[in-house]
TORVO-68151 format. One record per residue: residue in one letter; chain; x, y, z of N, C-alpha, C in turn. Coordinates in steps of 0.02 Angstrom, whole numbers, padded with zeros to 5 digits. Each point is the difference from the previous one (the first is absolute). Example, Ala and Ser with C-alpha at 12.3 -4.5 7.8 and 13.67 -1.06 7.14 Angstrom:
[pt A; A; [00660; -00284; 00390]; [-00045; 00059; 00000]; [00045; 00060; 00000]]
[pt S; A; [-00018; 00053; -00036]; [00042; 00059; 00003]; [-00039; 00055; 00037]]
END
This chain:
[pt M; A; [01614; -00423; 01067]; [-00037; -00013; -00061]; [-00018; 00064; -00035]]
[pt S; A; [-00028; 00049; 00037]; [-00020; 00063; -00030]; [00058; 00036; -00032]]
[pt L; A; [00056; 00001; 00035]; [00059; 00033; -00025]; [00024; -00033; -00065]]
[pt L; A; [-00005; -00066; -00004]; [00021; -00037; -00059]; [-00041; 00023; -00061]]
[pt Y; A; [-00066; 00005; 00008]; [-00041; 00020; -00057]; [00010; 00074; -00016]]
[pt L; A; [00011; 00041; 00051]; [00014; 00070; -00013]; [00063; 00007; -00040]]
[pt K; A; [00052; -00037; 00018]; [00062; 00003; -00038]; [-00009; -00026; -00071]]
[pt L; A; [-00040; -00051; -00007]; [-00013; -00029; -00065]; [-00034; 00051; -00046]]
[pt I; A; [-00048; 00036; 00026]; [-00036; 00049; -00039]; [00045; 00060; -00017]]
[pt I; A; [00037; 00023; 00049]; [00044; 00058; -00011]; [00055; -00018; -00050]]
[pt A; A; [00026; -00060; 00005]; [00058; -00019; -00042]; [-00018; -00017; -00071]]
[pt T; A; [-00062; -00017; -00013]; [-00017; -00022; -00067]; [-00059; 00040; -00027]]
[pt N; A; [-00012; -00009; -00063]; [-00055; 00033; -00033]; [-00054; -00053; -00015]]
[pt L; A; [-00041; -00014; 00049]; [-00050; -00053; -00009]; [-00063; 00028; -00032]]
[pt N; A; [-00030; -00041; -00043]; [-00065; 00019; -00027]; [-00053; -00035; 00043]]
[pt N; A; [-00063; 00015; -00013]; [-00055; -00027; 00041]; [-00001; -00076; -00001]]
[pt F; A; [00017; -00031; -00057]; [00000; -00073; -00004]; [00049; -00030; 00049]]
[pt D; A; [00061; 00030; 00005]; [00049; -00024; 00046]; [-00023; 00008; 00072]]
[pt I; A; [-00032; 00057; 00015]; [-00024; 00014; 00068]; [-00053; -00052; 00018]]
[pt I; A; [-00046; -00014; -00045]; [-00051; -00049; 00015]; [00030; -00069; 00009]]
[pt S; A; [00049; -00017; -00041]; [00033; -00064; 00006]; [00034; -00006; 00068]]
[pt I; A; [00034; 00053; 00023]; [00032; -00002; 00065]; [-00053; -00008; 00054]]
[pt F; A; [-00054; 00038; -00005]; [-00052; -00004; 00051]; [-00034; -00068; -00001]]
[pt Y; A; [-00007; -00030; -00058]; [-00031; -00066; -00005]; [00039; -00051; 00044]]
[pt R; A; [00065; 00007; -00002]; [00042; -00044; 00042]; [-00006; 00019; 00074]]
[pt V; A; [-00012; 00063; 00013]; [-00006; 00024; 00069]; [-00066; -00020; 00030]]
[pt C; A; [-00053; -00006; -00041]; [-00068; -00006; 00025]; [-00012; -00066; 00038]]
[pt F; A; [00045; -00046; -00003]; [-00010; -00062; 00037]; [00032; 00002; 00069]]
[pt F; A; [00016; 00061; 00024]; [00025; 00007; 00068]; [-00054; -00017; 00050]]
[pt A; A; [00021; -00010; 00061]; [-00047; -00015; 00053]; [-00045; 00061; 00011]]
[pt A; A; [-00059; -00012; 00029]; [-00048; 00053; 00011]; [00028; 00056; 00042]]
[pt S; A; [00046; -00015; 00045]; [00029; 00051; 00043]; [00041; 00051; -00040]]
[pt A; A; [00023; -00018; -00059]; [00039; 00047; -00041]; [-00043; 00050; -00037]]
[pt T; A; [-00064; -00013; -00005]; [-00045; 00044; -00039]; [00002; 00071; 00025]]
[pt Q; A; [-00006; 00009; 00067]; [-00001; 00067; 00028]; [00067; 00035; -00012]]
[pt S; A; [00054; -00036; 00006]; [00066; 00031; -00013]; [00007; 00022; -00072]]
[pt I; A; [-00024; -00040; -00046]; [00004; 00018; -00071]; [-00044; 00061; -00014]]
[pt R; A; [-00059; 00001; 00030]; [-00046; 00056; -00010]; [00031; 00064; 00029]]
[pt T; A; [00029; -00004; 00060]; [00032; 00058; 00030]; [00058; 00025; -00042]]
[pt F; A; [00040; -00047; -00025]; [00056; 00018; -00043]; [-00025; 00037; -00062]]
[pt G; A; [-00053; -00026; -00031]; [-00027; 00032; -00060]; [-00024; 00071; 00012]]
[pt K; A; [-00027; 00012; 00060]; [-00025; 00066; 00017]; [00056; 00048; 00018]]
[pt S; A; [00054; -00026; 00028]; [00053; 00042; 00027]; [00059; 00012; -00046]]
[pt V; A; [00010; -00042; -00049]; [00061; 00001; -00040]; [00010; 00067; -00038]]
[pt D; A; [-00054; 00031; -00021]; [00007; 00064; -00036]; [00034; 00052; 00044]]
[pt G; A; [-00024; 00008; 00061]; [00031; 00049; 00046]; [00072; -00017; 00017]]
[pt W; A; [00012; -00063; 00011]; [00069; -00021; 00015]; [00047; 00017; -00058]]
[pt L; A; [-00023; -00015; -00060]; [00042; 00011; -00058]; [00010; 00074; -00014]]
[pt R; A; [-00052; 00041; 00011]; [00006; 00073; -00008]; [00055; 00027; 00046]]
[pt T; A; [00001; -00024; 00062]; [00050; 00022; 00047]; [00069; -00025; -00022]]
[pt A; A; [00004; -00063; -00020]; [00065; -00028; -00018]; [00029; 00030; -00064]]
[pt L; A; [-00043; 00022; -00045]; [00024; 00026; -00064]; [00002; 00076; -00002]]
[pt G; A; [-00005; 00031; 00057]; [-00002; 00073; 00002]; [00058; 00035; -00034]]
[pt Y; A; [00058; -00031; -00001]; [00060; 00029; -00028]; [00006; -00007; -00076]]
[pt L; A; [-00040; -00041; -00031]; [00006; -00014; -00072]; [-00029; 00055; -00042]]
[pt P; A; [00023; 00005; -00063]; [-00030; 00048; -00047]; [-00075; -00017; -00009]]
[pt E; A; [-00039; 00051; -00011]; [-00073; -00007; -00005]; [-00022; -00052; -00052]]
[pt R; A; [00032; -00001; -00057]; [-00019; -00047; -00054]; [00010; -00073; 00023]]
[pt L; A; [00057; -00014; 00029]; [00014; -00068; 00023]; [-00046; -00019; 00058]]
[pt K; A; [-00013; 00048; 00044]; [-00046; -00013; 00056]; [-00070; -00017; -00027]]
[pt T; A; [-00023; 00038; -00050]; [-00066; -00012; -00029]; [-00004; -00070; -00031]]
[pt I; A; [00052; -00021; -00035]; [00001; -00065; -00031]; [-00005; -00055; 00053]]
[pt K; A; [00042; 00006; 00052]; [-00001; -00051; 00053]; [-00066; 00000; 00037]]
[pt L; A; [-00027; 00059; 00014]; [-00065; 00003; 00036]; [-00056; -00028; -00043]]
[pt T; A; [00002; 00010; -00065]; [-00051; -00029; -00044]; [00002; -00076; 00004]]
[pt I; A; [00060; -00027; -00002]; [00007; -00073; 00003]; [-00023; -00027; 00067]]
[pt I; A; [00022; 00031; 00054]; [-00019; -00025; 00067]; [-00075; 00008; 00011]]
[pt N; A; [-00029; 00055; -00025]; [-00072; 00009; 00008]; [-00039; -00053; -00038]]
[pt A; A; [00023; -00019; -00059]; [-00033; -00055; -00036]; [00005; -00065; 00039]]
[pt F; A; [00058; -00011; 00029]; [00010; -00061; 00041]; [-00046; 00002; 00062]]
[pt A; A; [-00002; 00058; 00034]; [-00041; 00005; 00061]; [-00073; -00008; -00017]]
[pt M; A; [-00022; 00028; -00056]; [-00070; -00007; -00022]; [-00015; -00073; -00014]]
[pt T; A; [00047; -00034; -00031]; [-00010; -00071; -00014]; [-00005; -00040; 00065]]
[pt L; A; [00042; 00016; 00048]; [-00005; -00034; 00065]; [-00067; 00013; 00033]]
[pt R; A; [-00023; 00061; -00001]; [-00064; 00017; 00031]; [-00058; -00035; -00037]]
[pt R; A; [00006; -00005; -00064]; [-00053; -00030; -00041]; [-00001; -00076; 00009]]
[pt Y; A; [00058; -00030; 00005]; [00004; -00073; 00002]; [00006; -00030; 00070]]
[pt T; A; [00007; 00042; 00051]; [00003; -00026; 00068]; [-00062; -00040; 00018]]
[pt P; A; [-00060; 00021; -00021]; [-00059; -00041; 00015]; [00005; -00071; -00030]]
[pt L; A; [00041; -00009; -00051]; [00010; -00066; -00028]; [00030; -00047; 00053]]
[pt N; A; [00044; 00028; 00042]; [00029; -00039; 00054]; [-00054; -00027; 00046]]
[pt H; A; [-00048; 00043; 00017]; [-00055; -00022; 00042]; [-00040; -00054; -00033]]
[pt L; A; [-00015; 00009; -00065]; [-00038; -00049; -00038]; [00037; -00068; -00001]]
[pt V; A; [00065; 00002; -00008]; [00040; -00061; -00001]; [-00006; -00036; 00067]]
[pt Q; A; [00005; 00037; 00054]; [-00005; -00030; 00066]; [-00068; -00032; 00012]]
[pt V; A; [-00054; 00034; -00021]; [-00067; -00028; 00007]; [-00008; -00061; -00043]]
[pt A; A; [00023; 00003; -00063]; [-00005; -00057; -00045]; [00038; -00060; 00028]]
[pt R; A; [00059; 00012; 00027]; [00039; -00054; 00029]; [-00038; -00032; 00058]]
[pt A; A; [-00031; 00040; 00043]; [-00038; -00027; 00056]; [-00058; -00043; -00024]]
[pt V; A; [-00034; 00024; -00052]; [-00057; -00039; -00027]; [00025; -00066; -00029]]
[pt L; A; [00054; 00002; -00038]; [00026; -00060; -00032]; [00027; -00051; 00050]]
[pt L; A; [00017; 00023; 00060]; [00023; -00046; 00052]; [-00058; -00031; 00039]]
[pt N; A; [-00061; 00025; -00012]; [-00059; -00025; 00035]; [-00034; -00052; -00044]]
[pt A; A; [00008; -00063; 00017]; [-00026; -00054; -00042]; [-00076; 00004; -00008]]
[pt T; A; [-00036; 00021; 00051]; [-00073; 00006; -00005]; [-00019; 00051; -00053]]
[pt Q; A; [00033; 00058; 00000]; [-00017; 00051; -00050]; [00020; -00022; -00070]]
[pt V; A; [00057; -00033; -00006]; [00022; -00024; -00067]; [-00050; -00051; -00026]]
[pt N; A; [-00021; -00046; 00043]; [-00049; -00050; -00022]; [-00066; 00031; -00020]]
[pt Q; A; [-00021; 00053; 00036]; [-00061; 00035; -00018]; [00008; 00035; -00068]]
[pt M; A; [00059; 00030; -00012]; [00012; 00031; -00066]; [-00004; -00052; -00055]]
[pt L; A; [00029; -00058; 00012]; [-00002; -00053; -00051]; [-00071; -00023; -00011]]
[pt A; A; [-00039; -00007; 00053]; [-00071; -00020; -00007]; [-00039; 00053; -00040]]
[pt D; A; [00013; 00063; 00015]; [-00033; 00054; -00037]; [00020; 00001; -00073]]
[pt L; A; [00065; -00011; -00013]; [00024; -00002; -00069]; [-00030; -00058; -00038]]
[pt N; A; [-00010; -00056; 00033]; [-00031; -00058; -00032]; [-00073; 00012; -00019]]
[pt K; A; [-00032; 00049; 00030]; [-00070; 00016; -00016]; [-00005; 00042; -00064]]
[pt V; A; [00054; 00031; -00021]; [-00001; 00040; -00061]; [-00001; -00046; -00060]]
[pt D; A; [-00047; 00013; -00045]; [-00006; -00041; -00060]; [00043; 00031; -00055]]
[pt F; A; [00062; -00024; -00005]; [00047; 00028; -00047]; [-00014; -00018; -00072]]
[pt H; A; [-00042; -00050; -00011]; [-00013; -00023; -00068]; [-00064; 00031; -00029]]
[pt K; A; [-00030; 00044; 00037]; [-00058; 00035; -00026]; [00013; 00074; -00003]]
[pt E; A; [-00052; 00039; 00001]; [00006; 00072; -00009]; [00039; 00036; 00054]]
[pt Q; A; [00004; -00026; 00060]; [00031; 00037; 00054]; [00072; 00020; -00017]]
[pt A; A; [00039; -00047; -00025]; [00070; 00016; -00016]; [00005; 00046; -00061]]
[pt W; A; [-00041; -00011; -00049]; [00000; 00043; -00060]; [-00018; 00071; 00018]]
[pt W; A; [-00049; 00007; 00044]; [-00024; 00066; 00018]; [00054; 00040; 00036]]
[pt V; A; [00040; -00034; 00041]; [00051; 00034; 00039]; [00059; 00022; -00042]]
[pt C; A; [00026; -00044; -00043]; [00064; 00016; -00034]; [-00001; -00006; -00076]]
[pt E; A; [-00052; -00027; -00029]; [-00002; -00008; -00074]; [00061; -00034; -00028]]
[pt C; A; [00023; -00054; 00033]; [00058; -00037; -00022]; [-00022; -00066; -00032]]
[pt D; A; [00047; -00033; -00034]; [-00016; -00065; -00029]; [-00003; -00053; 00055]]
[pt D; A; [-00035; -00055; -00015]; [-00011; -00052; 00050]; [00064; -00030; 00027]]
[pt N; A; [00050; -00010; -00044]; [00063; -00031; 00023]; [00035; 00043; 00052]]
[pt L; A; [00000; 00065; -00011]; [00032; 00046; 00046]; [-00037; -00001; 00068]]
[pt I; A; [-00066; 00004; -00004]; [-00039; -00002; 00062]; [00012; -00065; 00038]]
[pt S; A; [00002; -00056; -00035]; [00012; -00064; 00034]; [00069; -00002; 00031]]
[pt R; A; [00049; 00027; -00035]; [00068; 00002; 00027]; [00005; 00041; 00063]]
[pt I; A; [-00031; 00059; -00001]; [00001; 00043; 00060]; [-00038; -00033; 00057]]
[pt E; A; [-00057; -00030; -00016]; [-00039; -00035; 00051]; [00041; -00055; 00033]]
[pt R; A; [00033; -00041; -00041]; [00042; -00054; 00027]; [00055; 00026; 00046]]
[pt K; A; [00034; 00053; -00023]; [00055; 00028; 00040]; [-00026; 00025; 00068]]
[pt F; A; [-00056; 00036; -00001]; [-00028; 00025; 00063]; [-00020; -00057; 00046]]
[pt K; A; [-00034; -00049; -00027]; [-00022; -00056; 00041]; [00059; -00040; 00026]]
[pt N; A; [00051; -00009; -00041]; [00060; -00036; 00023]; [00034; 00037; 00058]]
[pt H; A; [00005; 00066; -00007]; [00031; 00039; 00054]; [-00041; -00005; 00063]]
[pt L; A; [-00066; 00005; -00006]; [-00043; -00005; 00059]; [00003; -00068; 00033]]
[pt S; A; [-00004; -00052; -00041]; [-00003; -00068; 00028]; [00067; -00022; 00028]]
[pt S; A; [00055; 00029; -00025]; [00066; -00020; 00025]; [00024; 00044; 00058]]
[pt Q; A; [-00044; 00045; 00024]; [00018; 00045; 00056]; [00064; 00040; -00016]]
[pt S; A; [00003; 00028; -00060]; [00059; 00037; -00021]; [00012; 00061; 00044]]
[pt T; A; [00064; 00017; 00007]; [00019; 00060; 00037]; [-00011; 00061; -00044]]
[pt L; A; [00004; 00059; 00030]; [-00008; 00061; -00037]; [00053; 00006; -00054]]
[pt E; A; [00061; -00020; 00016]; [00054; 00002; -00049]; [-00014; -00047; -00059]]
[pt D; A; [-00029; -00058; 00014]; [-00019; -00046; -00054]; [-00053; 00031; -00045]]
[pt W; A; [-00049; 00033; 00032]; [-00052; 00035; -00039]; [00031; 00054; -00045]]
[pt A; A; [00045; 00040; 00030]; [00032; 00053; -00038]; [00040; -00027; -00058]]
[pt Q; A; [00036; -00054; 00012]; [00041; -00031; -00054]; [-00046; -00028; -00054]]
[pt G; A; [-00054; -00033; 00021]; [-00047; -00029; -00049]; [-00034; 00054; -00042]]
[pt L; A; [-00021; 00054; 00032]; [-00032; 00054; -00036]; [00049; 00036; -00047]]
[pt D; A; [00061; 00008; 00024]; [00052; 00030; -00042]; [00012; -00042; -00062]]
[pt S; A; [00004; -00065; 00009]; [00010; -00047; -00056]; [-00059; 00004; -00049]]
[pt L; A; [-00061; 00000; 00028]; [-00059; 00003; -00043]; [-00001; 00066; -00040]]
[pt L; A; [00014; 00055; 00032]; [00001; 00065; -00035]; [00054; 00002; -00053]]
[pt N; A; [00058; -00027; 00015]; [00054; -00001; -00050]; [-00021; -00041; -00061]]
[pt D; A; [-00033; -00057; 00012]; [-00024; -00041; -00056]; [-00052; 00037; -00042]]
[pt L; A; [-00046; 00033; 00035]; [-00054; 00035; -00035]; [00025; 00062; -00038]]
[pt L; A; [00052; 00032; 00025]; [00025; 00061; -00032]; [00056; -00013; -00050]]
[pt K; A; [00024; -00062; -00003]; [00056; -00017; -00045]; [-00014; 00021; -00072]]
[pt P; A; [-00060; -00011; -00027]; [-00012; 00021; -00071]; [00008; 00075; -00010]]
[pt Y; A; [-00004; 00039; 00052]; [00003; 00072; -00006]; [00067; 00029; 00021]]
[pt S; A; [00048; -00041; 00015]; [00064; 00023; 00027]; [00041; 00041; -00050]]
[pt N; A; [-00012; -00009; -00064]; [00038; 00038; -00049]; [-00037; 00062; -00024]]
[pt F; A; [-00056; 00015; 00030]; [-00040; 00059; -00021]; [00035; 00064; 00024]]
[pt T; A; [-00007; 00052; -00040]; [00020; 00066; 00022]; [-00054; 00026; 00047]]
[pt A; A; [00015; 00053; 00036]; [-00049; 00028; 00048]; [-00065; 00020; -00036]]
[pt E; A; [00009; 00030; -00060]; [-00059; 00022; -00038]; [-00043; -00060; -00023]]
[pt K; A; [00034; -00051; -00025]; [-00035; -00059; -00023]; [-00035; -00036; 00058]]
[pt Y; A; [00034; -00002; 00058]; [-00028; -00032; 00059]; [-00062; 00038; 00023]]
[pt A; A; [00003; 00066; 00002]; [-00057; 00041; 00019]; [-00059; -00011; -00048]]
[pt K; A; [00015; -00004; -00065]; [-00052; -00011; -00049]; [-00032; -00068; 00010]]
[pt Q; A; [00041; -00052; 00013]; [-00025; -00068; 00010]; [-00043; -00004; 00063]]
[pt A; A; [00021; 00037; 00051]; [-00037; -00001; 00064]; [-00070; 00029; -00006]]
[pt K; A; [-00009; 00045; -00049]; [-00066; 00031; -00009]; [-00047; -00051; -00027]]
END
């Protein structure tokens, strides 16, 4: 696995978005893979320096810059793997899920509590509330949660999909 990603990085010119996308797919590995990924992220720079010793300095610098960005991304996002494993364990525990649903039912979404948190319109708050409660009451898996949240975010961000970076930054303020 490590060699595959090393070859991928060396062979292509990936930007940070691509690296994060690759890691997002990697982050659902079993908990036992976390340490291997972390070790790879810490060691890959030295390995690549040794492997690229014969290359011209400019090419070596380019490849090392790319692999260092990848390694930094791995080190930064490896804790996400741990979070995923913990979240999965919680979502598999019916007692904890039922307690979360009970706690969520105590929140008064139609009064100031929801407005104070996100300053959204009532329809959006109700929609998000329903989705969360449906996921909790149906004992959804972590993958179901991820898919549901991805769908919700895509719907919410759709009106801004044609914005330029500058316009998006201005709108976000």
